[in-house]
C-alpha positions as CSV (number, residue, x, y, z in Angstrom):
1,M,23.3,-22.2,-302.1
2,A,25.7,-23.5,-304.8
3,D,23.3,-22.3,-307.5
4,Q,23.1,-18.9,-306.0
5,V,26.9,-18.6,-305.8
6,D,27.3,-19.8,-309.3
7,K,24.7,-17.2,-310.5
8,L,26.5,-14.4,-308.6
9,L,29.9,-15.5,-310.1
10,Q,28.4,-15.4,-313.6
11,E,26.9,-11.9,-312.8
12,R,30.4,-10.8,-311.7
13,E,31.9,-12.0,-314.9
14,R,29.3,-10.3,-317.0
15,N,29.8,-7.0,-315.1
16,Y,33.5,-7.3,-315.6
17,Q,33.3,-8.0,-319.3
18,S,31.0,-4.9,-319.7
19,A,33.5,-2.7,-317.8
20,L,36.3,-4.2,-319.8
21,E,34.7,-3.2,-323.1
22,T,34.2,0.3,-321.7
23,A,37.9,0.5,-320.7
24,R,39.1,-0.8,-324.1
25,T,36.9,1.9,-325.8
26,Y,38.4,4.6,-323.5
27,F,42.0,3.7,-324.4
28,I,41.3,3.6,-328.1
29,E,39.6,7.0,-328.1
30,L,42.3,8.5,-325.9
31,E,45.1,7.3,-328.1
32,R,43.3,8.7,-331.2
33,Y,42.8,12.0,-329.4
34,L,46.5,12.2,-328.4
35,S,47.6,11.3,-331.9
36,E,45.5,14.1,-333.4
37,A,46.6,16.6,-330.8
38,K,50.3,15.8,-331.6
39,T,49.7,16.1,-335.4
40,E,47.8,19.4,-335.2
41,G,50.3,20.9,-332.7
42,D,53.6,19.8,-334.3
43,A,54.2,23.3,-335.5
44,T,53.3,25.1,-332.3
45,L,54.2,22.6,-329.5
46,N,57.6,22.9,-327.8
47,D,59.7,19.8,-327.1
48,K,58.5,19.4,-323.5
49,Q,54.8,19.4,-324.6
50,K,55.6,16.8,-327.3
51,E,57.3,14.6,-324.8
52,E,54.3,14.9,-322.5
53,L,51.9,13.8,-325.3
54,A,54.2,10.9,-326.2
55,D,54.4,9.8,-322.5
56,E,50.6,10.0,-322.1
57,N,50.2,8.0,-325.3
58,S,52.7,5.3,-324.1
59,K,50.8,5.0,-320.8
60,S,47.5,4.6,-322.6
61,R,48.9,2.0,-324.9
62,R,50.4,0.1,-322.0
63,G,47.2,0.3,-320.0
64,R,45.1,-1.0,-322.9
65,R,47.5,-4.0,-323.4
66,A,47.6,-4.8,-319.7
67,V,43.9,-4.8,-319.0
68,T,43.0,-6.7,-322.3
69,S,45.6,-9.4,-321.7
70,E,44.7,-10.1,-318.0
71,P,42.7,-13.3,-317.3
72,T,42.2,-12.6,-313.6
73,Y,40.4,-9.8,-311.7
74,I,43.4,-7.7,-310.6
75,F,42.1,-4.7,-312.6
76,E,38.5,-5.1,-311.4
77,D,38.6,-2.1,-309.1
78,D,40.0,0.1,-311.8
79,V,37.6,-0.7,-314.6
80,L,34.4,-1.0,-312.6
81,N,35.0,2.3,-310.7
82,Y,35.7,4.1,-314.0
83,Q,32.5,2.7,-315.5
84,L,30.5,3.8,-312.5
85,G,32.0,7.3,-312.6
86,L,34.0,6.8,-309.4
87,G,37.5,6.5,-311.0
88,N,40.4,8.0,-309.1
89,G,42.1,10.0,-311.8
90,T,42.4,8.7,-315.3
91,L,41.9,5.1,-316.1
92,S,45.3,4.7,-317.7
93,K,47.0,6.0,-314.5
94,D,45.0,3.5,-312.3
95,I,45.8,0.5,-314.6
96,N,49.5,1.4,-314.7
97,S,49.6,1.8,-311.0
98,T,48.1,-1.6,-310.4
99,E,50.4,-3.3,-312.9
100,T,53.4,-1.6,-311.3
101,A,52.5,-2.9,-307.9
102,Q,52.2,-6.4,-309.3
103,R,55.5,-6.0,-311.0
104,R,57.3,-4.9,-307.9
105,A,55.9,-7.7,-305.9
106,S,57.4,-10.2,-308.3
107,Q,61.1,-9.0,-308.1
108,P,62.9,-11.4,-305.7
109,V,66.1,-9.4,-305.2
110,P,67.2,-5.9,-306.1
111,G,68.3,-5.5,-309.8
112,T,65.9,-8.0,-311.2
113,H,63.5,-7.1,-314.1
114,A,59.9,-8.5,-314.2
115,H,59.5,-10.0,-317.6
116,H,56.1,-11.0,-319.0
117,N,56.2,-14.7,-320.0
118,A,53.8,-13.7,-322.9
119,G,54.5,-10.2,-324.2
120,L,51.5,-7.9,-323.9
121,A,52.2,-6.4,-327.4
122,G,51.6,-9.8,-328.9
123,T,48.5,-11.0,-326.9
124,E,46.6,-7.7,-327.1
125,S,47.3,-7.0,-330.7
126,L,45.9,-10.4,-331.8
127,V,42.5,-10.0,-330.0
128,Q,41.8,-6.2,-330.3
129,N,38.8,-6.9,-332.7
130,M,37.4,-9.8,-330.7
131,D,34.5,-9.8,-328.3
132,A,35.5,-9.6,-324.6
133,F,33.8,-12.9,-323.9
134,E,35.9,-14.7,-326.5
135,V,39.1,-12.9,-325.3
136,R,38.5,-14.1,-321.8
137,K,37.8,-17.6,-323.0
138,L,41.1,-17.6,-325.0
139,W,43.1,-16.7,-322.0
140,D,41.5,-19.7,-320.2
141,I,42.6,-22.0,-323.0
142,A,46.2,-20.7,-323.0
143,E,46.5,-21.1,-319.2
144,A,45.0,-24.6,-319.4
145,E,47.8,-25.4,-321.9
146,G,50.5,-24.3,-319.4
147,F,51.2,-20.8,-320.5
148,T,51.1,-17.7,-318.2
149,I,49.2,-14.7,-319.6
150,G,48.9,-11.2,-318.1
151,S,50.5,-9.1,-315.4
152,R,49.8,-10.7,-312.0
153,S,52.8,-10.9,-309.8
154,T,53.1,-14.7,-309.8
155,G,53.2,-14.6,-313.6
156,F,56.4,-12.7,-314.2
157,M,59.8,-14.1,-314.9
158,A,62.7,-12.6,-312.8
159,L,65.7,-11.8,-315.0
160,S,68.8,-9.6,-314.7
161,G,69.0,-6.5,-317.0
162,P,71.3,-8.2,-319.6
163,A,69.1,-11.4,-319.6
164,H,66.0,-9.2,-320.1
165,L,67.1,-6.5,-322.6
166,G,70.6,-7.6,-323.7
167,G,74.1,-6.9,-322.6
168,G,76.0,-6.2,-325.8
169,R,78.4,-8.3,-327.7
170,A,80.0,-9.8,-324.6
171,W,76.6,-11.2,-323.5
172,G,75.5,-12.6,-326.8
173,S,72.1,-13.2,-328.3
174,D,70.5,-15.1,-325.4
175,F,68.2,-12.5,-323.9
176,A,64.4,-12.3,-323.7
177,H,63.7,-9.3,-325.9
178,V,66.3,-10.2,-328.7
179,G,65.3,-9.1,-332.2
180,E,65.2,-11.3,-335.1
181,D,68.7,-10.2,-336.1
182,G,70.1,-11.8,-332.9
183,K,71.7,-8.5,-331.8
184,T,69.3,-5.6,-331.2
185,T,66.6,-5.3,-328.5
186,D,63.0,-5.5,-329.8
187,A,60.2,-5.6,-327.2
188,G,57.6,-5.6,-329.9
189,R,59.0,-8.6,-331.8
190,F,55.9,-10.8,-331.1
191,K,53.3,-8.3,-332.0
192,M,50.7,-10.0,-334.2
193,E,48.1,-8.9,-336.9
194,P,44.6,-8.4,-335.4
195,L,42.2,-11.2,-336.1
196,P,38.9,-10.2,-337.7
197,K,35.8,-9.4,-335.7
198,G,33.8,-12.5,-334.9
199,T,36.8,-14.8,-334.4
200,T,36.2,-17.4,-331.7
201,A,38.6,-18.3,-328.9
202,E,39.3,-21.7,-330.5
203,Q,40.2,-20.1,-333.8
204,A,42.4,-17.5,-332.1
205,W,44.3,-20.2,-330.2
206,I,45.5,-21.8,-333.5
207,A,47.3,-18.5,-334.3
208,L,48.4,-17.7,-330.7
209,K,50.0,-21.0,-329.7
210,P,53.1,-20.9,-332.1
211,N,53.8,-17.4,-330.9
212,L,53.7,-18.4,-327.3
213,L,56.0,-21.4,-327.9
214,E,58.6,-19.2,-329.6
215,Q,58.5,-16.8,-326.7
216,R,58.9,-19.6,-324.2
217,E,62.0,-20.8,-326.0
218,L,63.7,-17.4,-325.9
219,N,62.7,-17.0,-322.2
220,E,64.4,-20.3,-321.3
221,R,67.5,-19.4,-323.2
222,A,67.7,-16.1,-321.4
223,R,67.1,-17.7,-318.0
224,N,69.7,-20.4,-318.6
225,H,72.4,-18.1,-319.9
226,P,75.6,-19.3,-318.1
227,A,76.2,-15.8,-316.6
228,E,72.6,-15.7,-315.4
229,V,72.9,-19.1,-313.8
230,K,76.1,-18.0,-312.1
231,M,74.4,-14.7,-310.9
232,R,71.6,-16.7,-309.2
233,A,74.1,-19.0,-307.5
234,E,76.0,-15.9,-306.2
235,A,72.8,-14.4,-304.8
236,E,72.0,-17.6,-302.9
237,A,75.6,-17.9,-301.7
238,Q,75.6,-14.3,-300.3
239,L,72.2,-14.7,-298.6
240,G,73.1,-18.2,-297.3
241,R,69.9,-19.9,-298.4
242,P,67.8,-20.8,-301.5
243,I,65.9,-17.9,-303.1
244,V,62.4,-18.0,-304.5
245,W,62.9,-16.5,-308.0
246,D,59.5,-16.8,-309.6
247,G,56.0,-16.8,-308.0
248,G,56.8,-16.2,-304.4
249,D,54.3,-14.9,-301.9
250,Q,54.5,-11.2,-300.9
251,A,56.0,-11.8,-297.5
252,T,58.8,-14.0,-298.9
253,I,59.7,-11.6,-301.7
254,K,59.8,-8.6,-299.3
255,Q,62.1,-10.4,-296.9
256,Q,64.4,-11.5,-299.7
257,Q,64.6,-8.0,-301.0
258,A,65.6,-6.7,-297.6
259,D,68.2,-9.3,-297.0
260,A,69.8,-8.9,-300.4
261,K,69.9,-5.1,-300.0
262,A,71.5,-5.5,-296.6
263,V,74.5,-7.5,-298.2
264,G,74.7,-5.1,-301.2
265,F,73.6,-7.7,-303.8
266,N,72.2,-6.5,-307.2
267,A,71.2,-8.9,-309.9
268,T,72.0,-6.7,-312.9
269,T,75.3,-5.4,-311.5
270,T,76.4,-8.9,-310.7
271,A,75.5,-10.4,-314.1
272,K,77.3,-7.6,-315.9
273,A,80.4,-8.1,-313.7
274,I,80.4,-11.8,-314.5
275,V,80.5,-11.2,-318.2
276,E,83.1,-8.4,-318.0
277,E,85.5,-10.5,-315.9
278,A,85.2,-13.5,-318.3
279,P,87.7,-14.1,-321.1
280,P,86.7,-12.2,-324.3
281,G,84.1,-14.1,-326.4
282,Q,83.2,-16.6,-323.7
283,Y,79.6,-15.7,-323.6
284,S,79.0,-14.0,-327.0
285,S,77.5,-15.8,-329.9
286,R,80.7,-15.1,-331.9
287,G,82.5,-17.3,-329.4
288,G,80.1,-20.2,-330.2
289,I,78.2,-20.1,-326.9
290,R,74.6,-21.2,-327.0
291,F,72.5,-21.6,-323.8
292,G,73.2,-24.8,-321.9
293,V,76.4,-25.5,-323.8
294,A,79.8,-25.3,-322.2
295,P,82.4,-23.0,-323.7
296,T,84.4,-24.6,-326.5
297,P,88.1,-24.2,-325.7
298,A,90.2,-22.5,-328.3
299,P,92.3,-24.9,-330.4
300,V,95.8,-25.3,-329.0
301,A,98.5,-25.4,-331.6
302,A,100.8,-28.4,-331.5
303,P,104.2,-27.6,-330.2
304,K,106.9,-27.1,-332.8
305,P,109.5,-29.9,-332.8
306,A,112.9,-28.9,-331.8
307,P,115.1,-28.1,-334.8
308,K,117.3,-31.0,-335.9
309,P,120.9,-30.2,-335.4
310,K,122.7,-29.4,-338.6
311,P,125.6,-31.7,-339.2
312,V,128.9,-30.0,-339.3
313,A,131.2,-31.2,-341.9
314,A,134.3,-32.6,-340.3
315,K,137.5,-31.0,-341.2
316,P,139.6,-33.2,-343.4
317,K,142.4,-35.0,-341.6
318,P,145.7,-33.4,-342.2
319,A,148.0,-35.4,-344.3
320,P,150.2,-37.5,-342.1
321,A,153.5,-36.0,-341.4
322,P,156.4,-37.6,-343.1
323,A,158.1,-40.1,-341.0
324,V,161.0,-38.6,-339.1
325,K,164.0,-40.6,-339.1
326,P,165.3,-41.0,-335.6
327,K,168.2,-39.0,-335.0
328,P,171.1,-40.7,-333.8
329,A,171.7,-40.5,-330.1
330,P,172.4,-38.5,-328.1
331,T,169.9,-36.1,-329.8
332,V,166.8,-35.4,-327.6
333,T,163.5,-34.2,-329.0
334,K,161.4,-31.8,-326.9
335,I,157.7,-32.6,-326.6
336,S,156.8,-29.0,-326.9
337,S,158.3,-28.7,-330.2
338,L,156.2,-31.5,-331.7
339,Q,153.3,-30.6,-334.1
340,S,149.8,-31.0,-332.4
341,T,147.8,-34.0,-333.5
342,A,144.4,-32.9,-331.8
343,Q,141.4,-33.1,-334.2
344,R,137.6,-32.4,-334.0
345,K,135.5,-35.5,-333.8
346,P,133.3,-36.3,-336.9
347,G,129.7,-35.1,-336.5
348,H,130.5,-32.6,-333.8
349,V,127.5,-30.3,-332.9
350,S,128.0,-26.8,-331.6
351,L,126.6,-25.8,-328.2
352,K,124.1,-23.5,-329.8
353,D,122.7,-26.3,-331.8
354,Q,122.4,-28.5,-328.7
355,I,119.9,-26.1,-327.0
356,K,116.5,-27.7,-327.1
357,T,113.2,-25.8,-327.6
358,P,111.4,-25.7,-324.2
359,P,108.1,-27.7,-324.1
360,P,104.9,-25.6,-324.6
361,K,102.8,-24.7,-321.6
362,P,99.9,-27.1,-321.0
363,A,96.5,-25.8,-322.2
364,A,94.0,-24.6,-319.5
365,P,91.5,-27.3,-318.6
366,V,88.1,-26.9,-320.3
367,G,86.2,-26.9,-318.3
368,P,38.9,-24.4,-318.3
369,V,36.0,-22.3,-317.2
370,T,32.5,-21.8,-318.6
371,K,31.4,-18.2,-318.9
372,L,28.2,-16.7,-320.2
373,P,28.3,-14.2,-323.1
374,P,28.1,-10.5,-322.1
375,K,25.0,-8.5,-322.2
376,G,24.0,-7.2,-325.5
377,T,24.2,-3.5,-324.6
378,K,27.5,-1.8,-324.8
379,A,28.6,1.6,-323.6
380,K,28.8,4.3,-326.3
381,P,32.3,5.6,-326.5
382,A,32.8,9.2,-325.6
383,A,34.1,11.5,-328.3
384,K,36.8,12.8,-326.0
385,P,37.7,10.7,-323.0
386,A,38.2,12.4,-319.7
387,P,38.7,11.5,-316.1
388,R,35.5,10.3,-314.4
389,G,34.7,11.6,-310.9
390,T,36.9,12.9,-308.2
391,G,37.6,9.6,-306.5
392,A,36.0,10.7,-303.3
393,S,33.5,7.9,-303.3
394,R,35.7,5.3,-305.0
395,I,34.5,1.7,-304.3
396,R,37.0,-0.9,-303.3
397,I,35.6,-4.0,-305.1
398,S,38.1,-6.3,-303.6
399,E,36.8,-5.6,-300.2
400,V,33.5,-7.1,-301.3
401,A,34.9,-9.8,-303.5
402,P,38.5,-10.8,-302.3
403,P,40.9,-11.7,-303.6
404,S,41.4,-9.7,-306.8
405,T,43.8,-12.2,-308.3
406,E,41.4,-15.2,-308.2
407,R,40.4,-16.8,-311.5
408,H,37.0,-16.0,-312.7
409,G,34.4,-18.8,-312.8
410,P,32.5,-21.2,-310.6
411,F,35.5,-22.3,-308.7
412,G,36.2,-18.8,-307.2
413,M,34.6,-17.2,-304.2
414,I,33.6,-13.6,-304.1
415,G,31.9,-13.5,-300.7
416,T,28.5,-14.4,-299.3
417,V,25.2,-13.6,-301.0
418,D,24.5,-11.0,-298.4
419,Q,27.8,-9.2,-299.2
420,V,27.0,-9.1,-302.9
421,H,23.4,-7.8,-302.2
422,E,25.0,-5.2,-300.0
423,R,27.3,-4.2,-302.8
424,Q,24.4,-3.9,-305.3
425,H,22.4,-1.9,-302.8
426,S,25.2,0.5,-302.2
427,W,25.6,1.1,-306.0
428,Q,21.8,1.7,-306.4
429,Q,22.0,4.4,-303.7
């Protein structure tokens, strides 16, 4: 029985790799077609039509990056049904719908952004010339080394808007998509040059690892931004319990979303308010803040000493009055008629000079899986990709092989042998 299950798992992986190659070809041809349509129609298309072409091209590019960079089977329904001609609408629409659902299931409270731990622009660009078998093996190596690749819900990092895309000068340079200049937002910063055809997974890992390490450092700096830490604490205070921020199950995330919404909490709004209410420069890089480092207090000038009193020169003593010979009695001298002998004491200081400078105010306290190579035959790309089928008989692969987020390989389960035979029989019909 174990040998039969292992054989079926290997067959599932082969089928998925074949459908993955078909999907990648579809996206490449679609983007080429859209680009040519835009170039040829620049002179005749109106602004709305140009925007629609650009939007379709963006969806196609995002779909290609998502399906190529995913090590699990969350896109299995989409790519297999497209290959079988049972796709519900265009493949790009299906892939983006699946990724959006995974993204929403990873947002623990309102206002959080779902940030890829490993940017899809970087992972997909590196492997776009490699064989699907080697690509899937590369993702296994990366995850075995502790990195999270792809778009499944448990693989996103929950960040507020400023921590994800930046919050201006007040926020500083510690956000996930910061450009190399430390100021602007650059979601494609970690895009890499494609490796040549025939590159093995082991060879690709040498080029990919430094890129993932640099992204991990930026992600941690964004997550540990003082305002971001304070935002998470505020959320837990308002809900009155700890919150699962990353990797929660669907029921937990849904309950947290509802409870946070009931109290009016929003992660992005709260993070922005924390920065706006802080003293100017407290969180910006100009103020010297780096992640995990407490604000450096502004230098406090030493109080100026009180001015020394200026000595006032004493007035010279008047010359002694000449002795008055006593008059013979009965002459009487009136006291009021005598010359005053009152004098200012030497060193006398005026009242103004005696006022002391008040003391300064005190400064504020500072506070690994073995896979078989794909079959040799590959689907021939269509000259002009188009939606396949009407979707009326779309197969739900996950109903035959649950769950879709399981890792491929001999340690996963996709159902009994009878279920797989039933699936194969249904396809043959």
